[in-house]
C-alpha positions, 0 to 999 in steps of 0.5 A, a space after each residue: 314728651 316720651 316720658 311725661 306723656 302729656 294728656 293734652 297737646 296746646 301749640 302751633 300748627 307749625 309745631 304739632 304737625 311736626 310732632 305729628 309727623 315724628 309719631 307717625 315715623 315711631 320717634 315719639 311715642 305719646 296718647 293725648 287724649 284731646 290736641 288744641 291748635 291755636 295762633 297760626 293757620 291750621 291746613 287740612 293737610 296738617 290736621 290729617 296728620 294730627 288725626 293720623 297719630 293720634 285718632 283724634 281731630 285737633 281742635 282749632 281755636 281762633 283767638 288773638 291776645 287782645 281779645 283771647 277766644 274768637 271762635 271755636 268749632 263745634 261737633 259738626 267741625 263748624 267754627 262758630 264765633 262767641 258771639 257772647 264775649 266778642 263782636 266780629 266785624 270782617 270789613 274791607 280796607 274803607 272799613 265797609 262791611 264784606 257780603 257773608 261768604 267774602 273774606 274781609 281785610 281787616 277783622 274789627 273786634 269789639 270785646 264784650 267782657 273787657 272791663 279794665 281795657 275795653 276794645 271797640 271795634 279793634 283792627 285786626 289785620 285777619 282775612 276773616 270770611 262769615 257764613 250765610 248759613 247756620 249750623 245744624 249742629 244747633 248753637 245760635 251762634 253765626 258760623 266762620 266760613 274760612 279764616 285765611 290768615 294775616 293781610 299782612 302776609 299777602 305779598 305784593 309781587 311784580 305784574 305786566 303793569 302793576 303790582 299783583 297781590 299774592 295771598 299765602 294761600 297760593 304757597 298752602 296749596 302747593 306746599 301743604 301737599 308736599 314732603 315738607 315739615 316746615 316752610 318760609 316764603 322769603 321776599 328779595 327784591 327781584 326774587 322769592 326764596 322759598 326754604 322748606 324743611 324735607 319730611 323725607 329724602 325723596 323731596 323733589 325739589 325742581 318740581 316744587 319750583 316748577 309747580 310754585 312758578 307755574 302757581 304765581 304765573 297763573 296769579 299774573 306774577 312771573 317772579 323767579 323762584 329759589 328754593 333752599 332745603 334747611 334743617 330748621 325754620 327760625 322761629 321769633 321769640 314767642 316761638 313763631 316761626 313766620 311764613 312771609 319774610 320781607 327783606 329790606 
């Protein structure tokens, strides 16, 4: 990449953030004019790392293979729906609409431009909330209040009486501010295995385990947590590094 000197970077946040950290460490020396993230949740910490590395905020495009682009940020940083291309409806598990500001269990999308294969109220397992307020930028399209990731990534962990649903945001809250470049949670029948790629040799593994155990306890589940440091997180055939894995 140092030899190629790309003008545009497009990738998954789980790839772009390690590149940004390599730039900050002096290993990478590129000057992209624009950075675009897609296909995974872009956290505030990852966006800040990219801005520090390349002096530009990443343009976070929310998209799906079936729909192409669904939303992207305006000049004020608010994510606007492409309402001239896609109708997006956040709904509960039973298909009923959710209130503005509340994340649905699913997202129903109707693609307005596909002529070969019409998609009408096609179900994505994404947790998305619509904002009740218009944007001050002047664009007429509605704004997304949040994109919380996929419902498939919600873990069911043991509770006092019934299983407790734990959203990945619990892990994001701890790990996005830790000295790690990547992480993955693997659910076993009797414990949680957290794999992390340390960003520095100063990573406090014990403190990380204790903090995550405490946050899971606050969420209503008492489950043992193991932390394992690894050199890399295995990726899928599509190049993604899934945050959540469930073991058989």
